[in-house]
Phi, psi and omega in degrees: 000133183243136167231102180280104184282156196291064174289336177301324180302314181287316182305319180297316182298315182293321180294321182297335178300332180257313189286338180281351181287146171284156175280108183259127177267168183090017179276195184236158173267125183237152176285140176283114184271168183294339181280351180288132178295347180257010185303317184272001186250349182253138184264037175207167190246343179241144180227162182270122178251121182294150180300134180091350180272155180246135179298319181298315180293323178297314179299320180295315180297317180293322177299319178297320179295318178299323177297320179290333179293345174293344178269005177268213181242162177300335178280324183279319190307307183296323179290322177293322177299318179300316180297313184293325179292313179294327181283320184278328180237067182295142179300138185260127176247130182246133178233130178254133180231143177257124182279174183296338179264020180065018175272136180264132178235144181249136175247120174259120185234142180275143171262110188280156182300140178292148179299329181296326177293321179295318182296329179296333180268348188296316182286307181293336181256021187300325180304320182275319182299322181298339183274345180209063184303319184295329182273326186244003179298141179293351177258009183294153180229154172287169183296337179271008175092355179283130179297137176292326183231083184294152179292313182229313184207168178241132180262122178248122176252113188237162168231180186301325181297321178298330181270357178079036183279182179273237185268349180283157181240160178180144179247139185225145183230122182233140174249112183254121179299147178292163188250121171231026185277072184244148175263115182282129185229113182294337182293340181288349179280350180283127179273125176244091183296133180293142178297141009265019179285159181241151178283125184298322182298324183277338191239335182284126180261134180302138178086349179264147181243193178058038163264144181245112186272128168280324176214187178295339187246343186239139179238158175289145172278160178242128010277157175226120184261126177289326177240075190299323183282345184238010183297316181295322178296317179297316181295317181295315179300315180298317182293316182296310182294322178293323178296317177298316179298320180296316181297315180293322177294321178297320177298318180295324177295316177298315187290317187253356181236334185252312188279328185301142174289334177213132182264118179275175178298318179296316178301319180295321179294315178296318179301316181294318178299315181295323177298318177299318178296319178295318181294319177298316178297325180300322180297323178293319181297323177297317181291324182289342182284351184228129177294139180051052185302325184290347185265138176276181177285346178272125180304132177084353182255127174279152185297145178234186182295337178292340172274108195298327180291326176294317177300317181298312181292326177296316178297317181297313181297314181298316180297313182294316182295314180296323179300309180297318182295319182285328181275346177299311177294335177292322176295317179295322178295320178298318179294320178298315179296319180294324179295342176266005181058044179231192180221157180286131177264143176055047179299327180300324178292320176300317181300312181297316181298315182295311182293328177296315178296321180300313181293320181294313182290338175282320184281332187303310179297330179295321177294331177273359180067036189257358178279120178195165175272156177228180177298325187260340186227162173279188184298111177201197182287123183265127178233026181295339180274007178084007181285168186261018184299318180296320180295314184291316188270345184223300192293310181298312175301323180293319179296322176297315179297319180292327175298316177295319179300319180295315181298312182293327178294317179295315180296325179293320178300318179296314182294318180296321178298316178296319182297317182292326180293328180273329183218079182300123177209110187293325181293316177296318180298319180299314180297315182296320178296321179298318179293319180296317178297320177300316179297320180293322177295316177300318180298315179297314182300312182292322180294316180295316182299322182277337181277342181299330179302318181293322177297315181298318180292323180292328182264014185301318179297324179293320176297316180297321178296320179296318178292325178296318178296320177296318179296321176299319182295313183291336179289344182272347180153250190286109181291340180292342179269002184251126180238134179280122180251078180275144180281169171084017181297319182300317179291323177298317179295319178295324177297320177300319181292310187293327178287324185285337187257013181302315179294324180293326180298315181292332177292318178299320184285318188238344182276337179257072184213147180304333181298332179295316178297319179299317180298315181294322181291324186266359185292118177291328179295317180294321178297321180294320180294316179297322180293317180294329180271358181071026182256001184292339178281338182263327180247110182264123174254149180298137181268342182246141177301138177271163181263006179286136179243175182274014176237351181204136176246017181284178181214171172065221188294332181295317180292320179296322180295320179296320182292321179297316181296319182290327178293331177289330181288325184218080184289350185261009181296134180279113183287354181266002182290154182285330189266342178232095180296164184290349176250019185281152172245165186305134178107341181274142178204000000 
């Protein structure tokens, strides 16, 4: 897989430092020193230095350009070097003239690169030339109309002022042959990618994917951190929050899936959501157990589906995430139905439908070979090639689920408001508001997590520009002095938080409720375990069912008053239903 990052952007900037200059006459002939990067490539010893230019600065600029040429191809690099050497250090021709007052004046004139040298680079360097035709076209001209790459010669029309004479005048016309006096060196065709980049020829294995190309010849090494200075903070935050989420989800599984004497529809929905949260957290724990988990054993290659552990973690994450996302609207629907003092019909069909979709959407990317790690993500569905796998297998189904979650949350708010107006009860209202807030937090978390993709895609050019600036920096020398300044860290950090706390959110909504205590007290399984462990004498559990529900913790006349009021609201409720006992208050299921 290739992502050609905008090295053209940097390449263009460096070239413009030289090509945007006007051709200034009246310069000097200077010796080509040993520090010049073109010293061994030019077949002459003196070059023309334009007035106001510095040899030190010129050598530095050309060295920087040579560093950027490492991002080209073996075919382009030597020809581009020839052009830049001839262009940056033009051969100097000196002409001495005697004026009418017997004063001698010297004219130093540059011999510009031949058009034929430029044409040799045009085809192999076409990728770069096409991006800045006006600057690098072999037909380009200086602002004074002189061709940058003459066919045969350059005509200079000068007068005494151009030569720096005294008061005498004179006009002079010189034809300077173009310069192709270059030493051809085959060693310049070797690409030496600047550290920490790797040479694609040496490291890319045929048939393997998930290499990330900076250019046709250089690839990113693995690992590669988009936010290098804050990577550890993100990892630590993610691990801590995910661990908390895992613990709370595990508690919810015990409470609503293991301990209850009877599992209601609401309990099953909460249990399924919590299972999804635990499974998602498990994928992170697998990745955290190995340093540089995203990297394969091949240098520079990120893990793909052929690396079986990557496939496993991708399947686990997708399964867990889709499970929680799909059961979230089911919890909201259950609450909506309960707020109407009714019960869910044909729950078994919902169960079959949801789990079928979860398995299908988890397996589908695997059949397409799309589970892999990327520069920005761990092993999950890869869409760097522009395919729609993420949309089909995750985003579109998630948006549908979030739409349902939003609808049921709004309808629940309406029903709870009507209920409170007819039967004011602060305890019931508090519980219902807590559930509604939980649903809204889940909605925000899921919406933000799925919307971040659009932000990333919209800012893709900005990311590429940041990497391009970083690549320019490392091409100049010490990579330790180069820091990648990618945008969007704050949103990335917030995404880590909202994804990590999904399980904790459901714990806040349903784990901190009196019904939880009731379940633990009445659990026959827990009593059996305590008895087998000989702890029943130390830990006393209630032997009789309590009348406390998950919507009210009141007692005495207040609870009796609430039941009377609710019975007036819905006199036709069937007291024999499994999900709404005859002593239930709104919110219990």
